[in-house]
N, C-alpha and C positions, 0 to 999 in steps of 0.2 A: 379741285381743292387748292386753296391758297398755299404756296410753298412754305409760308411761314407758320402754318397752322398744324398743330399736332392733335390727332384724335386718339385718345387712349389714356391710360393711367399716367399720373405724374411721374416724371423720370428724375433721377438724381442729377445734381448740378454737373455740368460738363458733358452731358449726353448730346450726341450729334444725331440728327435724324436724316435719313436718306429718303428722298421723295421719289416715287416711282415714275412720275411724269412731271414735266414743267409745261406751262401753257405759253404759247406764243401770244403776241399782242392781238392776233385775230381770233383768239379763243380756241385754236387748235392745240392738240397735244403734241409735244415733242418728246420722243422716247429717250430715256437715259441709255447711253451707249458705253460710258466710261465712269469709273469712280476713283477718286483719289482718296486714299485712306492713310491717315497718320494719327496714331493714338499712343498715349503713354501707358494706359491700362490695357493689357492684351487679353484680358479675360473675355471669352465669348467671341474673340476675333475670328477664329477658324470657322465657327458657325455662320457668322456674318458674311465672310468671304465666300464660303461655299454657296450660300443662298444667292448672293449676287452673281456668282459664276453660273449657277443653274439658270438664272434669268438671262444669260447671255451678255452680262455687263462685264466689260474688260476692267481689270483692277490694276491700278498703278500705285506705287508706294516707294518709300525710301527706308534705308537703314534697318533698324530693329523690327519695325512693323512689317517691312517687306520680308525679312527673314522668318518672322512668325507665320505670315500667310503662306509662304513657300513651304515651311515646315509642316503646315497643316495639309499639304498636298494640293493646294489651290494654285493655279497659274497666276502669276503676278509679274508685272513689267516695271522696270525702273521709271520713275517720274520723268527722267530726262527724255523718255520716249514719247512724251505728249507733244 
């Protein structure tokens, strides 16, 4: 799948998509190991973070977003750790 392509219903403006795999130039899959999350609207953030965590994806964030993720009981690391 092209990382710029979204398959599904239209999303509201400002929506960010997380792609499960990127493709290297040779056509192979590169697994996603880390996600950097920074959002102003925290609705649904706990569910998103839990889903990523269950997939084994390490989550990095800052400030209020990091506090919200941590408050949802999901492990999160400061972005300075990248």
